[in-house]
C-alpha positions in Angstrom: -3.7 1.8 16.3 -5.5 -0.3 13.7 -6.5 2.6 11.6 -2.8 3.5 11.1 -1.6 0.1 10.3 0.2 -0.1 7.0 -1.3 3.2 5.5 -0.9 3.8 1.9 -1.8 6.4 -0.6 -4.8 5.5 -2.9 -6.1 7.3 -5.7 -4.3 10.5 -5.3 -5.3 12.9 -8.0 -2.3 14.3 -10.1 -2.5 16.4 -13.2 -0.3 15.5 -16.0 0.2 18.7 -18.3 0.7 17.7 -22.0 -1.0 16.1 -25.1 -0.4 13.2 -27.2 1.1 9.8 -26.7 3.8 10.9 -24.2 1.3 12.5 -21.9 -1.0 9.6 -22.1 1.9 7.3 -21.5 3.1 9.3 -18.4 -0.5 9.1 -17.0 -0.6 5.3 -17.4 2.8 4.9 -15.8 1.6 7.1 -12.8 -1.5 5.2 -12.4 0.6 1.8 -12.4 3.0 3.2 -9.5 2.5 1.6 -6.2 -0.7 -0.2 -7.1 -3.3 2.6 -7.7 -1.6 5.3 -5.5 -2.3 7.9 -8.3 -5.4 9.0 -10.2 -3.6 10.8 -13.2 -5.7 13.3 -15.0 -4.4 14.8 -18.3 -4.5 18.8 -18.5 -3.9 20.8 -21.5 -1.8 23.6 -20.0 0.1 24.4 -16.8 -2.2 27.4 -16.0 -5.2 25.1 -15.8 -3.2 22.6 -13.7 -2.1 25.0 -11.3 -5.5 26.4 -10.7 -6.7 22.7 -10.0 -3.8 22.5 -7.6 -5.0 25.8 -5.9 -8.4 24.7 -5.8 -7.3 21.3 -4.1 -8.8 19.4 -6.9 -5.3 17.7 -7.5 -2.6 17.0 -4.9 0.2 17.8 -7.5 0.9 18.5 -11.1 3.6 17.0 -13.5 4.4 19.1 -16.4 6.2 16.9 -18.9 9.0 18.7 -20.8 8.4 20.0 -24.2 9.9 18.0 -27.1 13.6 18.0 -27.0 13.8 19.2 -23.5 14.7 17.1 -20.5 13.3 19.2 -17.4 10.0 18.3 -16.2 8.2 20.6 -13.6 6.5 19.2 -10.5 4.2 21.6 -8.8 3.1 21.3 -5.2 1.3 23.2 -2.4 3.2 22.1 0.8 0.9 24.6 2.9 -2.0 22.6 1.7 -0.4 19.4 3.0 3.3 18.9 3.4 2.8 15.1 3.6 0.8 15.2 0.6 3.2 17.2 -1.3 6.1 14.8 -0.4 4.1 11.9 -1.4 3.5 13.5 -4.9 7.2 14.1 -5.1 8.0 10.5 -4.4 5.5 9.1 -6.8 6.2 11.3 -9.7 10.2 11.2 -9.5 10.6 7.5 -10.5 8.3 8.2 -13.6 10.3 11.4 -14.7 13.6 9.5 -14.0 12.3 6.6 -16.3 12.1 9.1 -19.1 15.7 10.6 -18.3 13.9 13.9 -17.2 15.4 15.9 -14.3 12.6 17.7 -12.3 12.2 21.1 -11.0 10.1 21.6 -8.0 7.7 24.8 -7.8 5.8 25.1 -4.5 2.7 27.2 -5.2 1.7 27.6 -1.6 5.0 27.3 0.6 5.0 26.7 4.2 5.5 29.9 6.2 9.1 30.8 7.5 10.0 28.9 10.4 7.6 26.2 10.1 9.4 22.7 10.6 7.4 20.9 8.0 5.5 18.9 10.5 3.0 19.6 13.1 3.7 20.6 16.5 5.0 17.6 18.7 2.9 16.4 21.7 4.5 17.8 24.8 3.5 16.4 28.0 4.7 17.9 31.4 7.1 15.7 33.2 6.2 15.3 36.9 8.9 12.8 37.7 6.5 10.2 39.3 7.7 7.2 37.2 11.2 7.3 38.7 12.8 7.8 35.3 15.3 10.7 34.9 14.3 13.2 32.7 16.3 13.3 29.5 
């Protein structure tokens, strides 16, 4: 039980696509979110960043909008880890909102159709021995 007490994200690698002062600022902001939850890495273009995501070198990607645009793109790979993809979205969203950016989500490795986005629940057979009515 102690291993799962208050788990928190630590040093999750997230690529920030862009260059210049804005990209560096966004990287710094991500690293300050939740006291070290993110290890931001600046990447020159989205092709390189998506390859890093496919290779699992990063957990997610934030592509900052081009000058004058207001929509950032968040790349995730849910099939590589749905909880990790969700954490990326939660960590990146406040930074994007702080810049008045909307976000578009692109999942480069979606879960198969019919997947409940969580693992199978533990199902134990009920034998009625405890005297509690089955629900």
